[in-house]
C-alpha positions in Angstrom: 16.0 -5.4 -18.6 13.4 -8.0 -17.7 12.3 -8.2 -14.1 11.2 -11.6 -12.9 9.3 -10.8 -9.7 7.2 -7.7 -10.5 5.7 -7.5 -7.0 9.2 -7.4 -5.4 10.4 -4.9 -8.0 7.3 -2.7 -7.5 8.0 -2.6 -3.8 11.5 -1.2 -4.3 11.1 0.9 -7.4 8.5 3.7 -7.2 7.6 6.7 -9.2 7.2 10.3 -7.8 3.6 11.5 -7.3 1.8 14.7 -7.1 -1.8 15.0 -5.9 -3.7 18.3 -5.6 -0.5 19.9 -7.0 1.5 18.7 -4.0 4.5 16.3 -4.1 4.1 13.2 -2.0 6.7 11.3 0.0 6.8 7.5 -0.6 3.8 5.9 1.1 5.4 4.7 4.3 4.5 2.7 7.4 4.1 6.1 9.2 1.6 7.2 6.6 -0.3 3.9 6.8 -0.3 4.1 10.7 -1.6 7.7 10.6 -4.4 6.9 8.1 -5.4 3.8 10.1 -5.4 5.8 13.3 -7.6 8.5 11.7 -9.9 5.9 10.1 -9.2 7.4 6.6 -11.7 6.3 3.9 -8.7 6.5 1.5 -7.7 3.0 2.6 -11.1 1.5 2.0 -11.0 1.7 -1.8 -14.3 1.9 -3.7 -16.2 0.9 -0.6 -16.1 4.3 1.0 -17.5 7.7 0.2 -14.5 10.0 -0.1 -14.8 13.7 0.2 -12.4 16.4 -1.0 -11.4 17.0 2.6 -10.5 13.3 3.1 -8.2 13.4 0.1 -6.6 16.7 1.3 -5.9 15.1 4.8 -4.5 12.0 3.1 -2.2 14.2 1.0 -1.0 16.1 4.1 -0.3 12.8 5.8 1.6 11.5 2.8 3.8 14.6 2.9 4.8 13.9 6.5 8.1 12.3 7.7 8.2 10.3 11.0 7.8 11.4 13.7 6.1 14.6 12.5 2.5 14.9 11.4 1.6 17.6 8.8 -2.1 18.1 9.7 -3.6 20.9 7.6 -5.5 23.6 9.4 -9.0 24.6 8.3 -7.5 27.7 6.6 -4.9 25.6 4.8 -7.7 23.3 3.6 -9.6 26.2 2.2 -6.5 27.8 0.6 -5.6 24.5 -1.1 -9.0 24.2 -2.5 -9.0 27.6 -4.0 -5.3 27.3 -5.2 -6.4 24.6 -7.6 -8.6 25.9 -10.4 -11.6 23.6 -10.5 -10.0 20.5 -8.9 -11.3 17.2 -10.5 -11.9 15.0 -7.4 -12.1 11.8 -9.4 -8.8 12.5 -11.3 -7.1 13.4 -8.0 -8.5 10.3 -6.3 -7.3 8.1 -9.2 -3.8 9.6 -8.9 -3.8 9.0 -5.1 -4.9 5.4 -5.6 -2.1 4.9 -8.1 0.3 6.2 -5.5 -1.0 3.8 -2.9 -0.8 0.8 -5.2 2.7 1.7 -6.3 4.0 1.6 -2.8 1.8 -1.2 -1.4 3.2 -4.1 -3.5 3.5 -6.9 -0.9 4.2 -10.6 -1.6 1.5 -13.2 -2.1 1.8 -15.9 0.7 0.7 -19.5 0.4 -1.8 -20.4 3.1 -2.2 -23.8 4.8 -5.3 -24.6 2.7 -3.4 -24.2 -0.5 -4.7 -20.8 -1.4 -2.6 -17.7 -1.8 -3.3 -14.3 -0.3 -2.0 -10.9 0.3 -1.6 -10.6 4.0 -3.7 -7.7 5.4 -1.4 -5.3 7.2 -3.9 -2.5 7.4 -4.3 -2.5 11.1 -2.3 -0.8 13.9 -1.2 -4.0 15.6 0.3 -5.4 12.4 2.1 -2.1 11.6 3.7 -2.0 15.0 4.6 -5.7 14.7 6.4 -5.1 11.4 8.1 -2.0 12.8 9.3 -3.8 16.0 10.5 -6.8 14.0 12.5 -4.6 11.5 14.1 -2.5 14.3 15.1 -5.7 16.1 16.6 -6.9 12.8 18.9 -3.8 12.9 17.0 -1.1 11.0 16.9 2.3 12.5 13.5 3.4 13.8 13.4 6.4 11.5 14.3 4.2 8.5 11.5 1.7 9.3 8.7 4.3 9.9 9.7 6.2 6.7 10.1 3.0 4.6 7.6 2.4 1.8 5.0 -0.1 2.9 5.7 -2.7 0.3 9.4 -2.6 0.9 8.9 -2.9 4.7 6.6 -5.9 4.3 9.1 -7.7 2.0 11.9 -7.1 4.6 9.6 -8.2 7.4 8.6 -11.5 5.6 12.2 -12.3 4.8 13.5 -11.5 8.3 10.8 -13.9 9.7 12.0 -16.5 7.2 15.6 -16.1 8.3 14.4 -16.6 11.9 12.9 -20.0 10.8 9.3 -19.1 10.2 7.6 -21.2 7.5 6.4 -18.6 5.0 6.1 -19.6 1.4 6.0 -16.8 -1.1 4.1 -17.4 -4.3 6.7 -17.3 -7.2 6.1 -15.2 -10.3 5.5 -18.4 -12.3 3.0 -19.7 -9.8 1.2 -16.3 -9.8 0.9 -16.5 -13.7 -0.5 -20.0 -13.4 -3.0 -18.9 -10.8 -4.2 -16.1 -13.0 -4.7 -18.5 -15.9 -6.7 -20.9 -13.7 -8.8 -18.0 -12.4 -9.5 -16.8 -16.0 -10.4 -20.3 -17.1 -12.9 -20.6 -14.2 -14.4 -17.2 -15.1 -14.8 -18.3 -18.7 -16.3 -21.6 -17.6 -18.8 -19.9 -15.3 -19.7 -17.4 -18.1 -20.3 -20.2 -20.6 -22.0 -22.6 -18.1 -19.2 -25.3 -18.1 -18.7 -26.9 -14.7 -15.1 -27.3 -13.6 
């Protein structure tokens, strides 16, 4: 089977993940909200120094189901460290980042200036706006908070379009063309050819 829109498919089809030996729930709006509230460095990518404790907290959050929070105690943090023989922080961080990327597949949106961008939903106001919009569209509050982030954003964008908002999603063909143009520009810059 060939899937045309990989971003859309990625938002709705996700793998199961284990990090630090613990199974994670799909990365949901609730998880994103909790990590944003806590200022988790896990959402800052390679820009932040991440400690083992930061990863363990993120894993605990990612095991929670709305409206509960599964904060580990200091004793649980210590136990989980000793339960894993010689945990490889880099490998576990890599696995956690794969988990985030798998659930955070949101559409590219055309901007007024002709550029395309992924809308940044990593702030509390945007998360609440998406939640409120989906609840007003008929989803149950528990469904919305426990919905994977990518799926929630695709539903949000399309409910806004149904209400008449002018939101143009970049098609898969347009995305391929944009990637080709970006590669050509990189090659031209590398070789000194002006575009």
